[in-house]
N, C-alpha and C positions, 0 to 999 in steps of 0.2 A: 893472255891479255887479248881483249875483242877493241879493233882500232876502226874507225872508218876514217877516210882521208877523202875530201870534198875539193876538190881542185881543179880549176876547166883547162887545166895546163898536163899532159899523160907525163912528158919527163919530171916533171915536179915529183905528180902522185908519187910512180912509181922509185922516185928519187927517196921519198919521203919516206916510205911501204920497205923501201931494203936497208934503210937508220935502224928503222922499228925494229924488223926483223931479225937485225943482225945485234941488236942490244938485248931483246929476252928471246932468242933463239926461233928457228923455225915449228918447235915440236911446241911453244908455247904461245903462238903467234897469230890471229887469224886479221889480214886486214882486209877490210870489204874499200874499194875505191868507188867513188861518186862521180860525174866530169860537171855539175852544176849543183846549188844548191834546191831545185823544186825535185830531185830525184832524190837528194837526201832526205828532204821532209817526205817525199812517197811512204818509202821508209823505215822515218820513226812513227805513221800514222797507219803502217800494217804491224806494229808493233816491234820493230827493231830496235836492239838495244847496245851499246857500247861500253866499254871501261872510259874513252876518249874519244873525242870527237877532231880532228886537224881540219881546221874550215881555211879557206883560202878568202883573202876580203874581194878584193879585186876580180870578180867573177862578174861575165856580161850579161848573166840571166836575171839572176839571182846573188846580190850578191853577200857576202860571211855575213858581214852587223844582221839586215832584215834577214836571212837566214838562220843567225844564232838567236836574234829575237823570236823570231818563230818557235824556234825548239824549247824556250825557255816556256814562253806561255804554253805547252804543252806541261808545266810542270814536272821539268825534265833536266835534271843538275849535273849533268856529266860533263868534266871537264871539260874544256872547248881549248884547244892551242891555235892561235892566230898566225896564218902563213903568209907576209906583207912583204909590198917593197918599201911599203910608208910607212914610217913608226909613227909619224904624227895621228895614227888612226888610234894607236892605243889609250890616250883620255877615255874614249867613247865604245871601247873592252868593255870597260866599270860596267856600263848599263848592262852586259850582259855577264858578269860573273867572268872575265874571264881568266882561264886557269893561268895563259903565256902567252907572250906574243915573240913569232920568232922568222927574222927577216931573209929572205929569200936574196940570193941562194943561200939556202942551208949548211952552215957549216958546222959539222961533223960533231963536232966536241961540245957546238951549245946546243944538237940534237940531245948528246949523251946526260946535258944536265941536267936541259928538262926532261929527260925519259927517269933519270932517277928522283928529281923531288917529283913528279907524277907517283912512279913506285913508292915515295914514305908517306905521300899524300892518302893515295887508295889505303896502305895496308893499316893506319893509321884511324880513316873513318870508316870501317867496314864495321859492321853488324848482325846481330842475327839476333829472330824474335823464337823465343821459349813461352809454352803454357806453365804459368810456376804457382800450384796453387789458387789456381782461379784465376790468374792474373795473367796479362801478357806482359813480358818481360824483357825486356832489350838489353842484349850483351856485348860488350866490345870484344870483337874474335882476337884482337892482340892479346888480352888480359885471362883468356884459354888457357891452361896448362895445360891441361890434359881432361877425356873421359872415359870413365869405365860403366863397362856393361856390371847388372844385377839385374838378374833376375830377367823379369818382363821392364826394367827400368836401365836409366841411365843417368847417371851420379857426375855433375860436370864443378871440373874444380878451377876456379879460379883462384887472383891473387886478392887474398883478403874474401873471398866468397865460395860457398859451395850449394850447388842448386842437386836436387834429384827431380827425374821427370818422368811420368811413361811413357818409354819410346826404345824404342829398339838401336843399339848402336851402329847399325850397319843403316839405318834411315838417317840418324845424325849426324854422321860422316856423312855419307850423299847430302844434308843441305847447307854442311859446310863449307863441302868441294864449289859451290856453285857462287859463293861469294871470295873464296881464301884459297890458296895455293900450297900452306904451312901448315897442314896435318897430313900424321903417317899414321899406317894402322901397324904397328907393334909388335902388336900381340891381339888374338882373338877377343880379348876381354879388354884392349888400350889404346886408346887414340890419344896419340902427342904432338904438340905444338915445336915443330919445330924451332920456335922462335926462343922457347925457354928451357931448350938443351945445352944444360952444365958439362956432360961427362956422360962419352958412350965405352961400355964397359963388355962389351962384347953379348952377356948372357940380362945385361941388365941398362938402364939408362937413366943418369940421374936427370933431374931437372928443377928447375927452379924454387924454393924450398928446400933445396937437400932431397926431394922425395923420389926414391926408387920404382920405375916400373920394369916389369919385365917382356925380354924381346925375345921374342920366338924363334927356334934352332931355323924353321922357315922362312923366317924375313931378315933375318940379321945381315945376308947378304945384300939384299937388297936395301935394305933402311938406311945403312952403312954408304950405300953409291949416293940415293938420295939427301942424306945429311951431307957429304961430300959438296952436294949440287949446289944447296941448297946457301952452306957456307960459300962457297967459291961465289954462287950470283950476289948475298950480301952486301960482299966485302966490294964490290962495283962500286 
């Protein structure tokens, strides 16, 4: 999870960062801190992007609402979570499509609920673009059950659809990893979506639709550990 935290008070930046890292895990989280809106906008103009932006409303240099307006003017639809001591700003936040408002000081339980809702939102909205029969096709990542290598092609199996594209599985795996952490290479010829795992049977895994996919012996232990981690995190 790539996060930007913009607040002119360091204590609140550190507090928010600690809660976010505690939720997603230190290895899965990258928090970048900005003390004012101008510095955040400079980073945006340099091409920096995040999965979510935490933005203090009441900043002395460039307030949070103005900063959010400029971010939206750049065509960026990244979820923005406002931090504020004054909830009356909530109505104004609709103009910049605010994802949520968190009242300061931040309550851990409210932060946890916000992050859980954010996680679901990001997961449901992820898409990947493929080239299929001369056309660009957008696939919802959550609907991909697995991908199978077939010579120099990849067969992508979704719920109700199958696409075969000219691409190496390793390349497709890399593209998916840039938008989702839900996929695991269980075999040199198979990449599966952990969201669609129904049973793990050692040498094979049963996916949605009762599809059986082989699990490489060399990857079996790593797969079990990753599946356990995924199930544990999904249950939060």
